[in-house]
C-alpha positions in Angstrom: 0.2 0.3 -0.5 1.1 3.7 -0.1 2.3 6.1 1.8 -1.1 8.5 1.2 -3.9 6.9 2.7 -6.1 8.2 0.1 -4.3 6.1 -2.3 -3.9 2.3 -2.1 -1.4 0.5 -4.3 -1.6 -3.6 -4.9 2.0 -4.7 -6.1 2.4 -0.8 -7.6 -0.9 -1.1 -9.1 -3.5 1.7 -8.1 -6.3 -0.3 -6.4 -8.3 2.3 -8.9 -6.7 1.3 -11.6 -7.5 -2.4 -10.3 -11.3 -2.1 -9.6 -11.6 0.0 -13.3 -10.5 -3.0 -15.1 -11.8 -5.4 -13.3 -14.6 -7.3 -14.9 -15.8 -10.0 -12.5 -18.2 -8.4 -10.2 -17.0 -10.7 -7.4 -13.6 -10.3 -7.5 -14.5 -6.3 -7.9 -16.1 -6.4 -4.4 -13.4 -8.3 -2.6 -10.8 -5.7 -3.8 -13.5 -2.9 -3.2 -13.2 -3.6 0.7 -9.9 -1.9 0.5 -11.3 1.0 -0.7 -13.3 1.5 2.5 -10.1 2.3 4.5 -9.8 5.5 3.0 -13.2 6.7 3.3 -16.7 5.1 4.1 -17.9 8.0 1.4 -16.8 5.4 -1.3 -20.0 3.3 -1.2 -22.0 5.4 -3.3 -19.2 4.8 -6.2 -18.8 1.1 -5.3 -22.6 0.2 -5.4 -23.0 2.2 -8.3 -20.1 0.6 -10.2 -21.3 -2.7 -9.0 -24.3 -2.2 -10.8 -23.2 -1.4 -13.7 -20.4 -3.9 -13.4 -23.1 -6.8 -12.8 -25.2 -6.0 -15.3 -23.0 -5.3 -17.7 -21.6 -9.0 -17.0 -24.6 -10.5 -17.4 -24.8 -9.7 -21.2 -21.0 -11.9 -21.5 -22.1 -15.0 -19.4 -26.2 -15.3 -20.6 -24.9 -18.2 -23.0 -22.6 -19.6 -20.5 -25.9 -19.5 -18.1 -28.0 -21.2 -20.7 -25.7 -23.7 -21.5 -24.6 -24.3 -17.9 -28.6 -25.0 -17.6 -28.8 -27.2 -20.6 -25.6 -29.3 -19.2 -27.4 -29.4 -15.5 -30.8 -30.8 -16.7 -29.1 -33.3 -19.2 -27.0 -35.2 -16.6 -29.9 -34.9 -14.1 -32.3 -36.9 -16.5 -29.6 -39.6 -17.1 -29.3 -40.4 -13.5 -32.7 -40.0 -12.0 -36.3 -40.8 -13.3 -37.6 -37.6 -12.2 -36.7 -34.4 -13.4 -38.5 -31.0 -13.3 -37.5 -27.2 -15.0 -38.9 -24.2 -13.0 -38.5 -21.2 -14.3 -39.5 -18.3 -11.7 -39.7 -14.5 -12.0 -39.1 -11.8 -9.3 -42.7 -9.9 -8.6 -40.1 -7.5 -6.1 -37.2 -7.2 -5.2 -34.9 -9.8 -4.3 -31.9 -10.2 -1.3 -30.4 -13.5 -1.1 -27.3 -13.6 0.9 -25.6 -14.3 4.1 -23.0 -12.1 6.6 -19.9 -13.2 5.2 -20.8 -12.8 1.9 -18.9 -10.5 -0.6 -21.4 -7.9 -0.8 -22.7 -8.1 2.6 -19.2 -7.0 3.8 -19.3 -4.1 1.7 -22.9 -2.6 2.4 -24.3 -4.7 5.5 -26.7 -6.0 3.8 -25.8 -7.9 0.1 -27.2 -10.6 -2.2 -24.7 -13.4 -3.4 -22.7 -13.3 -6.2 -21.5 -16.2 -8.0 -17.8 -16.8 -7.6 -17.0 -17.7 -11.0 -19.9 -16.2 -13.1 -19.9 -12.8 -11.1 -23.9 -12.8 -11.6 -26.0 -13.0 -8.5 -27.9 -16.4 -8.0 -30.3 -18.6 -5.9 -28.3 -21.4 -3.6 -30.4 -24.4 -4.1 -30.3 -25.0 -0.4 -32.3 -21.5 -0.5 -34.9 -22.7 -1.9 -35.3 -26.2 -0.7 -35.4 -23.8 2.7 -38.4 -22.5 2.1 -40.2 -25.5 0.9 -39.5 -27.2 4.3 -40.4 -24.0 6.3 -44.5 -24.3 4.1 -44.7 -28.1 4.4 -43.9 -27.8 8.1 -46.1 -25.2 8.2 -49.4 -27.6 7.6 -50.7 -29.8 9.6 -50.3 -33.9 9.1 -54.0 -33.4 7.3 -53.2 -30.6 5.6 -49.8 -32.5 4.6 -51.5 -35.3 3.0 -54.1 -33.3 1.5 -51.5 -31.1 -0.5 -48.9 -33.9 -1.2 -51.5 -36.7 -1.7 -49.4 -38.9 0.2 -49.3 -39.6 4.3 -46.1 -39.3 6.2 -45.4 -38.9 9.4 -43.2 -35.8 9.0 -41.7 -33.4 6.4 -38.2 -35.5 7.4 -40.1 -38.3 5.6 -39.4 -36.6 1.9 -36.9 -34.1 2.8 -35.0 -35.9 4.5 -32.7 -36.2 8.7 -30.0 -35.4 9.1 -28.3 -39.4 10.6 -31.4 -40.6 9.5 -31.4 -41.0 5.6 -31.0 -38.4 3.0 -33.8 -35.9 1.5 -35.7 -37.8 -1.7 -35.6 -34.1 -3.2 -32.7 -32.6 -5.1 -33.0 -28.9 -5.8 -30.4 -27.2 -8.2 -29.2 -23.7 -7.5 -31.0 -21.2 -9.6 -29.2 -18.9 -11.9 -31.1 -15.8 -14.0 -31.8 -16.3 -17.7 -32.6 -12.7 -18.6 -32.9 -9.3 -17.2 -36.0 -7.1 -16.7 -37.3 -4.6 -19.2 -35.2 -2.3 -17.7 -32.1 -4.6 -18.6 -31.6 -4.8 -14.9 -30.4 -7.8 -13.0 -29.6 -6.1 -9.7 -30.2 -2.4 -9.0 -29.1 -0.1 -6.0 -31.5 0.3 -3.1 -31.7 2.8 -0.3 -33.2 2.5 3.2 -33.6 4.8 6.4 -33.0 3.8 9.2 -35.8 3.9 12.3 -35.4 6.2 14.5 -34.9 4.8 18.2 -37.2 5.3 21.3 -35.0 7.7 23.1 -33.9 10.2 20.4 -36.2 12.6 19.3 -37.1 12.9 15.5 -35.8 16.8 14.9 -32.5 15.8 16.5 -31.7 12.2 14.9 -29.2 12.1 11.7 -30.0 8.9 10.0 -27.7 7.7 7.5 -29.2 5.6 4.7 -28.5 2.0 4.1 -27.0 1.3 0.6 -27.1 -2.3 -1.2 -27.4 -4.4 -4.2 -31.2 -6.3 -4.6 -32.1 -8.3 -7.4 -34.5 -6.3 -9.3 -38.2 -7.0 -9.9 -39.0 -8.7 -13.1 -35.8 -11.2 -13.7 -36.1 -14.6 -14.4 -34.5 -17.7 -12.8 -34.3 -20.9 -14.0 -33.7 -24.3 -12.0 -33.9 -28.0 -11.3 -36.6 -30.3 -9.0 -35.4 -34.1 -8.6 -36.9 -36.9 -6.9 -33.4 -38.5 -6.0 -34.0 -41.8 -5.6 -36.9 -45.0 -5.1 -38.5 -44.4 -1.2 -38.2 -47.4 1.2 -42.4 -46.5 1.5 -44.3 -48.2 -1.5 -46.7 -44.6 -1.3 -43.8 -42.4 -1.6 -42.2 -45.1 -4.3 -44.9 -44.0 -6.9 -43.6 -40.1 -6.2 -46.9 -38.6 -6.3 -45.9 -36.2 -3.6 -43.4 -34.8 -6.4 -45.9 -34.1 -8.5 -48.2 -32.3 -6.1 -45.0 -30.5 -4.4 -43.7 -29.7 -7.9 -47.6 -28.0 -8.2 -46.9 -26.1 -4.7 -44.3 -24.0 -5.9 -46.4 -21.6 -7.5 -47.9 -20.8 -3.6 -44.5 -21.7 -1.8 -42.1 -19.1 -4.1 -44.9 -16.5 -3.6 -44.3 -16.2 -0.2 -41.4 -15.4 -0.9 -37.6 -16.7 -1.0 -34.1 -14.9 0.5 -34.5 -12.1 3.2 -36.4 -9.6 4.5 -39.2 -11.6 3.1 -41.9 -10.2 5.9 -41.2 -6.5 4.1 -42.2 -7.4 1.0 -39.3 -8.7 -0.3 -38.7 -12.1 -2.3 -41.9 -12.5 -3.8 -41.5 -14.7 -6.9 -44.0 -16.1 -9.3 -43.7 -19.4 -11.1 -44.2 -18.9 -15.0 -43.4 -22.6 -16.1 -43.1 -26.0 -14.9 
């Protein structure tokens, strides 16, 4: 690093130059964290650059994503009897991330970027988690009615650690098209709520900025019945067909973070 705190160097190259030339948004985030050492005022520019880079990156990797999805589908169909393709569209802004993700380290709240492709995606574990949450909210009678099969618990289908593996496999969901404004992600700004002990006219809230997946973005993933179950009723896979139809309801309730605030609502457009 250079002696001037306002100018950061890595192996003799200015950080600003590295950031401007960096094509992968995921890698950009890793370097951009260093840019916050000298001034937190850089956040606005970093977010602006990140949004531009991600949206531009998608145009570069779009054909690669489609090819990847087709390869995943072909591979799954060779291994398993039942594979269903699901295409979703975001009806509201979407956040899918974790506290240690690169964008979250920059903006407190972030959405995951694929380390190789450099674009946002939805991990299969997140989708499966939403499925489990929905099914576990049902009573045994409701579960039987909706899945057209009698099970002791959701674990009979989705698995339980140390007992048996899940009969349902859900792949990661990748974006296949932007919205009508050619946006994959966009900036979001929220203002913190005042604390009870601070008078409103004296408060000086600092707006929180972060990237979100835009409404109108299409994603695609695959649901797979991984193997035959011991139970003869489960063996018929009626539960799998019923669960696929339930995805219309499940995804509408929201995927990812801040669903209680209206984020993450999605609509199934083909299944």
